[in-house]
MISEFI-264468 format. One line per field, with one value per residue: residue number from 1; x, y, z of N, C-alpha, C in turn. Coordinates in steps of 0.02 Angstrom, whole numbers. Layout:
BEGIN
sekol [NUM,...] .
n.u [X,...] .
n.v [Y,...] .
n.w [Z,...] .
ca.u [X,...] .
ca.v [Y,...] .
ca.w [Z,...] .
c.u [X,...] .
c.v [Y,...] .
c.w [Z,...] .
This chain:
BEGIN
sekol [1,2,3,4,5,6,7,8,9,10,11,12,13,14,15,16,17,18,19,20,21,22,23,24,25,26,27,28,29,30,31,32,33,34,35,36,37,38,39,40,41,42,43,44,45,46,47,48,49,50,51,52,53,54,55,56,57,58,59,60,61,62,63,64,65,66,67,68,69,70,71,72,73,74,75,76,77,78,79,80,81,82,83,84,85,86,87,88,89,90,91,92,93,94,95,96,97,98,99,100,101,102,103,104,105,106,107,108,109,110,111,112,113,114,115,116,117,118,119,120,121,122,123,124,125,126,127,128,129,130,131,132] .
n.u [-445,-332,-352,-297,-242,-209,-142,-200,-128,-144,-280,-455,-622,-795,-925,-1084,-1215,-1362,-1487,-1522,-1415,-1287,-1147,-1003,-857,-746,-750,-681,-547,-389,-332,-427,-598,-768,-934,-1100,-1268,-1426,-1606,-1613,-1492,-1331,-1184,-1014,-851,-690,-528,-481,-440,-499,-631,-740,-744,-873,-955,-1053,-972,-886,-729,-554,-529,-449,-399,-410,-372,-444,-363,-401,-465,-624,-730,-902,-976,-918,-945,-971,-854,-841,-911,-823,-706,-765,-821,-709,-662,-772,-776,-681,-733,-718,-764,-823,-821,-878,-842,-896,-838,-841,-735,-680,-668,-664,-603,-637,-573,-569,-432,-379,-404,-332,-210,-256,-353,-278,-203,-308,-355,-241,-226,-335,-292,-271,-171,-84,-22,79,51,165,227,121,83,71] .
n.v [-2222,-2091,-1924,-1776,-1618,-1447,-1304,-1144,-987,-830,-735,-749,-684,-702,-635,-552,-500,-413,-510,-461,-384,-319,-410,-361,-269,-281,-409,-495,-499,-574,-748,-841,-852,-860,-855,-853,-850,-843,-851,-780,-715,-643,-719,-703,-762,-710,-628,-567,-433,-368,-342,-211,-107,-73,-176,-316,-449,-601,-617,-668,-802,-955,-1057,-1224,-1329,-1471,-1605,-1641,-1703,-1740,-1871,-1863,-1971,-2016,-2041,-1969,-1896,-1757,-1771,-1849,-1767,-1656,-1715,-1753,-1629,-1575,-1658,-1601,-1482,-1380,-1254,-1245,-1190,-1241,-1255,-1314,-1362,-1397,-1487,-1512,-1491,-1354,-1311,-1203,-1129,-1037,-928,-929,-1057,-1137,-1214,-1313,-1371,-1424,-1517,-1602,-1652,-1719,-1814,-1889,-1956,-1886,-1795,-1643,-1504,-1357,-1221,-1142,-996,-980,-897,-916] .
n.w [-1823,-1841,-1800,-1874,-1836,-1878,-1815,-1848,-1890,-1803,-1729,-1704,-1731,-1693,-1767,-1757,-1857,-1914,-1996,-2121,-2159,-2265,-2327,-2251,-2306,-2222,-2177,-2258,-2235,-2214,-2209,-2176,-2177,-2135,-2183,-2139,-2174,-2100,-2074,-1957,-1928,-1979,-1979,-1950,-1963,-1943,-1959,-1803,-1780,-1886,-1865,-1832,-1685,-1642,-1678,-1636,-1562,-1524,-1466,-1483,-1522,-1569,-1707,-1765,-1896,-1963,-2039,-2203,-2360,-2285,-2306,-2352,-2312,-2196,-2025,-1863,-1842,-1803,-1684,-1611,-1587,-1524,-1412,-1339,-1300,-1234,-1124,-1046,-1015,-1113,-1214,-1382,-1554,-1703,-1874,-2026,-2186,-2363,-2380,-2251,-2069,-1955,-1801,-1674,-1530,-1377,-1353,-1226,-1186,-1269,-1249,-1160,-1241,-1347,-1275,-1233,-1356,-1401,-1298,-1329,-1438,-1556,-1676,-1665,-1745,-1762,-1870,-1984,-1914,-1821,-1718,-1577] .
ca.u [-420,-302,-370,-239,-260,-156,-159,-193,-101,-190,-337,-517,-682,-859,-966,-1155,-1249,-1432,-1495,-1528,-1355,-1242,-1083,-958,-791,-697,-755,-641,-475,-356,-333,-484,-661,-829,-993,-1161,-1330,-1487,-1660,-1606,-1428,-1274,-1129,-951,-789,-635,-475,-505,-428,-537,-699,-743,-759,-944,-992,-1061,-928,-847,-661,-503,-533,-396,-429,-374,-400,-440,-336,-453,-538,-663,-785,-968,-1002,-889,-988,-944,-789,-849,-931,-764,-663,-801,-831,-646,-657,-827,-758,-638,-770,-690,-815,-798,-861,-857,-863,-885,-835,-849,-680,-656,-696,-620,-620,-616,-575,-544,-359,-363,-413,-297,-164,-296,-387,-228,-189,-366,-355,-185,-243,-386,-261,-262,-108,-93,40,75,66,220,208,53,67,49] .
ca.v [-2170,-2034,-1858,-1732,-1547,-1398,-1240,-1088,-926,-774,-736,-741,-660,-725,-575,-562,-442,-427,-557,-424,-344,-334,-437,-303,-276,-300,-481,-534,-491,-633,-810,-884,-816,-900,-814,-893,-811,-879,-803,-743,-678,-650,-737,-697,-778,-681,-601,-529,-361,-341,-326,-146,-108,-65,-235,-368,-504,-638,-611,-707,-873,-986,-1106,-1285,-1359,-1544,-1626,-1670,-1698,-1789,-1894,-1850,-2034,-2029,-2018,-1964,-1862,-1699,-1796,-1874,-1715,-1613,-1752,-1749,-1562,-1568,-1694,-1556,-1419,-1331,-1232,-1245,-1164,-1284,-1235,-1367,-1342,-1454,-1534,-1528,-1454,-1309,-1310,-1142,-1127,-974,-928,-946,-1130,-1171,-1266,-1367,-1404,-1464,-1574,-1647,-1685,-1766,-1868,-1929,-1990,-1843,-1760,-1571,-1470,-1285,-1194,-1095,-929,-987,-842,-939] .
ca.w [-1867,-1807,-1825,-1877,-1835,-1888,-1785,-1893,-1860,-1793,-1683,-1742,-1698,-1718,-1766,-1773,-1886,-1930,-2052,-2185,-2170,-2321,-2303,-2250,-2335,-2171,-2163,-2305,-2220,-2187,-2248,-2156,-2166,-2144,-2181,-2139,-2166,-2084,-2067,-1894,-1919,-2023,-1935,-1986,-1928,-1980,-1917,-1745,-1786,-1942,-1843,-1798,-1613,-1630,-1702,-1585,-1580,-1475,-1492,-1450,-1539,-1609,-1752,-1783,-1957,-1967,-2103,-2245,-2355,-2247,-2348,-2324,-2285,-2130,-1971,-1796,-1837,-1759,-1618,-1576,-1559,-1478,-1349,-1301,-1271,-1186,-1062,-1006,-1009,-1159,-1262,-1451,-1610,-1758,-1941,-2075,-2256,-2407,-2372,-2184,-2013,-1919,-1730,-1642,-1457,-1350,-1345,-1156,-1178,-1323,-1226,-1133,-1297,-1382,-1232,-1236,-1422,-1403,-1253,-1364,-1494,-1615,-1685,-1673,-1764,-1772,-1936,-1981,-1889,-1794,-1673,-1511] .
c.u [-392,-325,-308,-263,-199,-181,-148,-164,-156,-244,-400,-573,-742,-907,-1038,-1184,-1322,-1436,-1497,-1466,-1318,-1177,-1032,-889,-740,-696,-708,-566,-448,-367,-393,-544,-718,-888,-1054,-1221,-1387,-1544,-1653,-1544,-1382,-1215,-1065,-893,-733,-581,-504,-498,-465,-606,-700,-767,-834,-987,-994,-1019,-899,-777,-615,-508,-471,-428,-381,-410,-390,-415,-391,-423,-568,-723,-852,-997,-973,-934,-949,-879,-794,-870,-871,-723,-700,-813,-767,-639,-713,-811,-714,-669,-740,-743,-784,-847,-835,-885,-847,-885,-845,-797,-665,-693,-641,-647,-593,-625,-548,-469,-339,-369,-373,-252,-202,-331,-338,-211,-246,-368,-299,-198,-294,-357,-252,-192,-124,-26,27,87,128,194,137,36,43,71] .
c.v [-2113,-1970,-1814,-1659,-1505,-1332,-1184,-1028,-875,-788,-718,-714,-692,-666,-592,-496,-462,-471,-522,-383,-366,-362,-380,-319,-301,-375,-524,-525,-555,-694,-854,-840,-865,-854,-859,-847,-859,-829,-759,-699,-687,-660,-738,-717,-752,-658,-556,-454,-329,-315,-259,-152,-104,-124,-287,-428,-536,-642,-660,-782,-893,-1042,-1164,-1315,-1434,-1562,-1661,-1687,-1756,-1808,-1881,-1912,-2050,-2001,-2014,-1926,-1802,-1720,-1819,-1817,-1668,-1649,-1748,-1681,-1550,-1602,-1652,-1486,-1363,-1316,-1227,-1210,-1202,-1257,-1293,-1337,-1405,-1508,-1555,-1488,-1409,-1304,-1245,-1149,-1060,-981,-949,-1021,-1170,-1227,-1326,-1406,-1448,-1526,-1625,-1685,-1737,-1826,-1916,-1965,-1950,-1815,-1686,-1540,-1396,-1270,-1151,-1027,-929,-934,-863,-894] .
c.w [-1825,-1840,-1821,-1884,-1847,-1860,-1836,-1855,-1849,-1743,-1722,-1699,-1732,-1710,-1785,-1798,-1898,-1992,-2120,-2201,-2233,-2292,-2308,-2279,-2285,-2159,-2206,-2293,-2191,-2229,-2232,-2141,-2177,-2135,-2187,-2128,-2151,-2082,-2005,-1890,-1978,-1976,-1976,-1940,-1972,-1932,-1863,-1755,-1845,-1920,-1807,-1726,-1599,-1654,-1646,-1606,-1518,-1503,-1456,-1462,-1578,-1649,-1766,-1844,-1954,-2037,-2143,-2313,-2315,-2290,-2314,-2291,-2215,-2076,-1906,-1788,-1790,-1688,-1577,-1546,-1513,-1411,-1306,-1267,-1220,-1120,-1017,-1000,-1052,-1212,-1332,-1497,-1671,-1824,-1988,-2144,-2298,-2393,-2300,-2131,-1984,-1848,-1700,-1567,-1435,-1340,-1275,-1143,-1228,-1299,-1198,-1189,-1335,-1341,-1234,-1301,-1425,-1357,-1284,-1425,-1557,-1617,-1695,-1689,-1771,-1845,-1930,-1961,-1861,-1743,-1606,-1458] .
């Protein structure tokens, strides 16, 4: 099976707030946002420039959307693309949704990540106005 990824436009941040924090208004800026609350933290992925400077965050991530939907019964999909990147020492942040997966890599590693995915047999396309 060929995995097909589409590069999303923009730069993203992964922010960390206290577990009891209210979801802030700034987290909902942009076309892609992911909010996850655990007993230990509130983790927010959103537009890089939306996150205030005083918030703990890892900035400068780019996002690739895996073409979906991916059936829940399919196994090994994330293992396949993360293994291709791990083999080249490329760190990733993966977000899964009901329909698909999103692969985040640091902007500085984007070209190497795309090359690794393509070498593994995946297709990668740019979104219109992807901001590379």
